[in-house]
N, C-alpha and C positions, 0 to 999 in steps of 0.2 A: 545490573541492579534489577529487584523482582519488585513491582509493587504493589501493594495490599488489597484484596479485593475478596472479591465471591472467589472460592477457592474449585478449580476445576478436580475433577476425578482423575488420580494417576492411571488407574488402568486401561486397557486400549478402548477405544469409541469410535463410533463414525459421529462425523459434522456435516451436516445437508449447508453446501455453499453455495453462495450467487454470487457471480461478478458482473453489473449490471451497465453496460454503457448507456450512457444517456447523452444528447445533443444540446448541452446549456444554449442558452441565448446570450452571448459577449455583452456586459453592463447592466443586463435586465436581473437584477437580485428576485423580484417577486416571482417572473416566471421559473426563475432555477429554483427557489426553493417549491415552489409548487410540482416540478419536475422529480422533487427528491421525497415529495409526500407522498406522490404516486409509488414511487417504486418502492419505500418501505413498506406502504400498504401491501402491495403487491406479493412482497415477499414474505410477510405475516401470512397473507391468506395462504400461500403455496407451502408453508412449514420450513421455510428458508431458515436456519441457526445463525449463519455467518453471512451478511450483505456488506460487498463490497462495492463503493462507488468511484466516481472519476475524482482526478486532481482536479481541483479550482472552480467544482461542481457549480457553487454557487454565482459564481462570477462570470465563466467562462477564463479563456487562456489569452488570447493575444489583445488583451487593454492595452490602450493606446497611451496611458499616462500614469504617472502615478495619482493624479485628479481623477481620473476614473475609477483607479482600482480603489481608491478611499471611498468615493461614493457608493462601493457594492461591498465594503468589506465589515465585517460584522467582528464582536468581541468573543471571545470563547464562553463569557457567560449569557449572552444574546438568548431570548428567551426561545427562539428557535432550537435549541437542542433541547430544552426542556420538553417541549413539544412532541419535536422525533421521539425520545428518549419514551413517551408514555405511548406513543404505539405499539412498543415495542411490548411482546411477553415476558416472565421471567424466564431464562434460558436463551436469550437471542442476542445476537450483537449487530451494530450497522459500524462501517468507518467510513467516514465520504471526508473528500477536498474542499476545503475553502479559503478563502481570502481574510485571513485576520486581520483588525486591525489592533495596534498596541498603543496607546499614543501617537508621536508621531509615525514610530514605525507599521508597515504592513509585513505579514509574512504571508508565506505559502504553503499553510497550515493543511493536517486532517485531525478529525475530531473522530475518538471511539466511545461508540456510547451503547449503553444497555438500559433495559429499564430502569435500572436503580440511576439512573443520569450521565454525565460526563464522565466518562472514566480517566483519559488521557487526552492531551493534544500534543503533537507532534509538528515540529516546526521545521521544515525542509533545509537540511543543510547545504546540499551542492546545487547551487543554481543555476539553470541552463540557460547559455546565449543570453537575450535583452533580460529575461528574468531579475536577473543584478542592479537593471534600471528601474525597478519598480520593488522589488522585494529585498527585506532585510534577512540574509542567510539565519538559520537557528544556529546557536552555538551551543546547544545538550544535545547528546547522543539519544538512538531512539531507547526506549523503556521497554522490556517485558510486563506485562500486565495481565495480572491472573484475571481471567473473564470466564463469564459461564460456559462459553466453547472450549476454554484450555488458556495458555499461555499464548497471548498473542502482541506483537510487536508489528510497528509501521512504520517501512521510508515510503519516499514521494519520488514515484519516476527516478529522473536521472541519479538520485541517491543509490540506486539498485544496481546501476554500473562499476560500482567501488566494489570490490568484491569482500573488503572489511565489513561494512555493513549489515549483508546477511549472515555472514559468519560471525560478528560479534553477537547479534542478535542471537545465534541457533547456540553460541556458547554460552548465552547466559540465559539459556534455558528455551527459548520460541519453540513452541509446535507447530505455529502456521505465523506466516509474515504476510499483511494486507499492503497491497501497493496500489494507491492509487496512482494513475500517469494520464498523462496527453502525451503521446508518443506521436509525434508528425511523419506524416510517410515520407521515407528514401529507399531510392533506389536499392533492388536486392535481386540476384538471378532467380530466372523464374524457377518456379517448384520450392523454393528455400522460405521456410520461417523468416518472419523479420528476426533483424539481430537483436531487440533487446527482449522477444520471446526466447531466443537461445541464451541471451545471457542469464535470464530468471529461470531456464532449466539446467543448466549448469551450477547454478546458487544452489537451487533445492538440492539436485543431487549430491553437491560435495558438501553439505552441513544436512541432510539427511532432516530437511526442514518443507514443511508445506508453504509455498508460494502462490498468491490469490492475487493476481495483476489486472487491473481494470481499467482498460481505456476508454477514450469515448468516440463518438462517432460525429457526423455529420462535418460543414463546410465552414471556416469562421475566418471572415475578413480574407477571403482566397486562400486559406490553406487548410488542406485535408488532413486527415488522419489514418495512423494504421490501423485503427480498429482490432490490433492484437490481445483484445482479452483473454486472457489463459486463467486457468487453474489448474494449480502442477501439484501434485504430491508429491513424497519426500523422495521418491524412485528418479522423480525429475522429468517424467512422460506427463505431458497434458491428457485433464480427463474432461471429458464433458464436451458440449458442441455448442456452439451458439444458435438461440431460433433467432426467428425474425423479428424478434423485438431486443436483439441487443442483449440478451443475456445467455451468461453460460453458467450452467448448473450443475454440481458434482457432486459424489459425497467422499470425505476424506475420511480414511482410516489413521488416526494417531494411537500408533502404537508405541509403548514405551522402552522395544527394543528396538525402534526404527534404526539407531546410528548402529547398530550392531549388521555389517554387512559380510560375515562368514565367520569361523571359528575364532580366527586370530586378530580379528580387524573391527576396529569399530573408528568412524570418519571423525568422532570428535575426541577421546580420549589417544587415540594415535598422533594425535596434533604433537609438534615439539618447538613449542613457541620459542625457547631459547636461539633457537638456529632461524628466527624472522625479525630479529632484530633489524633488521635493514629497512623492514615495512616503518619502524617507528623513527629511525633517526637514519637516513637514505645515504651509502656510503659515496664520497667523493667523486664525480664521473672520471672515468679512467681518459687521461690527455693521449694522445699520439706520439710515437717518439720521433 
C-alpha cells in the first residue's frame, strides 16, 4: 500500500542522507527532545534531505517498567512533532523513534516528518526481549509513504531481522527504508561487522533497496550499544563513515532501474511467490521414523 502525499520524482536522483547516533538519557523526555532539536537543526544547516534518528530517542531504551515508560511517552499528535516539522525546509524528511502513548497502551514507534507535518507513524511489530513487558506490538504492516525524498518505508530494529519486512516494503515500491535501532552490543569475531549490519546489507542487496540504520551511543543502566549506524545503498555495500559526533553522511543514488541486475534478471520481477507459500502457512514439522 502506498500513502498519498508529496509525489517524488520518478527519474534517477541523489538524496543526501544522515543517520545520527544520539545518547538519550533514559526517562528524561525534556533532555532527549533537546538532543533531537539539535540534531534536526544541524542536519538542516548541512543540507541533509533525509535524517534518521535512533529507536526510542525520546525516552531511552532500558525503561524500568510501564510506569516509567508512561511518564515519558507522548501521543502521536503531540505538539513536539509540529515543532520539529516546522524546522524542516521543503524537500526534507526526518524519521525518529519515540515511545508512543495511546490510551492504556504504549508503543515503540517511529514518526516520519516533513515540512508539511507528520506523514506517518509506524508501530514496531516484532518486540525484542523485555520490550514485551512494556510495549504493545503494532498490528499494522509498515507502509510505503510518498515523501519529498522518494518512496520511504520504516521498520524498527528487530523488525529488520525478519526478511519479509524489508522485502515487503521493497515489493510495495519503497526506494529507501529507514530503520531506527537500539542494537545491544553482542560478541562477534575480530574484524567482522556487527551481525545486525550484515543482515541489513543482505536485505538491501536482496531487494535492491537502500537501508538507513541509525543505532545509538552511550551507556544506559549498565548496557552498551553496538553503535552500528550504517547507510547502505541498494547494492548492499555501506557508504560513508562515522564522524566524531556519531553521524554517518552519504549520498544515495536512487535509480529507477536499480532492481535490474543484468540483461536477464530483476530481483523483484524474478520472484515466484507461488513457490513461497510455506512462508505464510508453514508445513507440518517432519517427524523422525
